[in-house]
DRENMI-288953 format. One record per residue (C-alpha): residue in one letter; x, y, z. Coordinates in steps of 0.5 Angstrom, whole numbers, plus 500, padded with zeros to 3 digits. Example, Ala and Ser with C-alpha at 12.3 -4.5 7.8 and 13.67 -1.06 7.14 Angstrom:
A525491516/S527498514/
***
This chain:
M545897253/Y540891252/P533889255/I534884261/R529879258/T533879251/M539877255/C537872261/R535869253/V540869250/L544866256/G539862257/V537864264/A530866267/A528872267/A525870275/G531868277/Y536873275/Y531879278/V531874285/W539874285/R539881284/R534882290/R539877294/S543879301/P550877300/S552871303/P556870310/R562868306/A562874302/V560879308/A566875312/D571876306/R568884305/A571885313/L577881313/L579885307/R579891310/R583888315/I588886310/R587893308/T589895313/I596891315/H597892309/A598900309/V600900316/S607896314/Q607901308/G606896303/T611891304/Y608885308/G605879302/V602873305/P605870310/R606876315/I599879314/H598871316/A601872323/E599879324/L591876323/E594870327/A597874334/E590878333/G586872334/V584871327/S584864324/V584864317/G589860312/R594862307/K590861301/R584865303/I588872304/A592871298/R586870294/L583877297/M589880297/R590878289/S582880288/A584887291/G592888287/L595888294/A602884295/G609885298/I615887295/S621883294/R628883294/R634886289/R642886288/R646890292/P653893290/R658892295/T662897298/T668894302/M674897302/R680893304/E686895307/P692891304/S697893309/A692891316/R692885319/P684882319/A680879326/P680871325/D673868322/L670866329/V663865326/Q664861320/R658862317/R655860324/F650865325/A647861331/A647865338/A643862344/G642868347/P643875346/D649879346/R653872345/L654874338/W654881334/V655882326/A656889323/D656892315/I655900312/S651901307/Y650907303/V643911302/P643915296/T639922296/L640928292/A645932297/G650925296/F651919299/L649918306/Y653913309/L649908315/A654903319/V649898324/V651893329/L646887329/D644882334/A645875331/F640872336/S633876336/R636880329/R635887333/I639893331/I642894337/G646900334/W648905329/A650911326/M649916319/A656920316/S657922310/H663920310/L666912311/R671914316/T673909322/E668914327/L662912323/V663904325/L665907332/D659911334/A655906331/L659900337/E659905342/M651906341/A650898342/I656898348/A651903352/Q646900350/R647892352/K653893356/P656887354/D661880356/N665878351/V661878346/I663877339/H664882334/H663880326/S664884320/D668884314/Q674886313/G673894311/S678898312/Q674902318/Y674895321/T681893321/S684900324/L687901330/A682905334/F677900333/G680895335/A682898341/R676900342/C674893342/R680892347/E677896352/A670894352/G671887352/V668885345/R672880341/P672882333/S671877328/M672878320/G669873315/S673873307/V674878302/G669879297/D664873300/A658876302/Y655869305/D661870311/N656876313/A649874311/M646876317/C648883316/E647884308/S640879309/F638886314/F642892309/A637887303/T630889307/L632896308/E633897302/C626893298/E622896304/L625903304/L630906300/E627903293/R621906294/R623913296/R628919293/F631923299/R632931298/S636931302/Q641927307/T637930314/E631927310/A634920309/R636921316/I629922319/A627916314/I631911316/F631912324/S624911323/F624905320/I630902325/E626904332/A619905329/W618899325/Y623894324/N625893332/P618894335/R614891330/R616888324/R616881324/H621877322/S620871319/G627866321/L624869329/G617865329/Y613872325/L614875332/S618883331/P626883334/I624886341/A617881342/Y623876341/E627878345/E621879351/A618872350/H626869351/A627873358/R619872360/P621864362/S625866367/I622871370/S616866371/A623861373/V624867379/A617868380/A616861382/D622861386/D620865390/R613862391/A617856394/S621860398/N614863401/R612857402/C618853406/C617859410/Q611858412/N612851413/F617852418/R613857422/T608852422/D613846424/A616850430/A608852432/V607846433/K613844436/D612849442/A605848443/P602843448/A600837447/A592839447/R593844442/R598841438/S592834435/A587840435/V593843429/F593836426/D584834428/P581835421/
***
């Protein structure tokens, strides 16, 4: 709209300096920022727009990219990228007054020293245009991995039994604690009988307190925040496919968890199992060395004196 020289004079800038600035190539920092932002956009898109600064930072670190969180935050802010936050969800627990609940063996201590020591379970609902779909899950407290899940259009005991059966088939537990709320499905005779058959110890929190099952509530909050609030399902079949993909293709194998040092649940279990494998390999190597030493000692003992001196002669 205005001549360059006029604007430069008004702003107190030399026209020659302006033309030099226009011809100047981007600085190395600007070029690096542009490349980094492209990678940030890719990670953000792969996470379905759910990752914020901490998880993107962890993803870049896993790729060997050393960069500060503040720089990532600045680039995401300039590009209009952001993670998503959680909202409260309504309660769905229905308690049977005449049922006798199991004792609380957890007491809000959700730390487990290894896999299949403590499982937590709960039920949530998924709204669709064809009515509610109900999801029951069993989660390993050690790795936050969903090891059993089931979906149905009802809230009968079969729903939680199917989730429990999947967990038992996958993990084959030995004296694991199964912690849940006091919903009628978990206090039913059928569920208690199946737990006894499988060697599973039922545990239940108090009534009306989400903190007594906080770890499972946290997973459902993540599911709602990262999937359910961002999509509208026309049918229950569409919801089933989306939830299956979220659990088995994203949450378990790939989603980085802040409580696991920003590893995914499966990666955390593999990292925990790796030292034991190394220890077995070390034991095998030590055993092989012992065998070799034994064979050498035996050969030296049976050899003539001349050969014996040759063996020890450097």
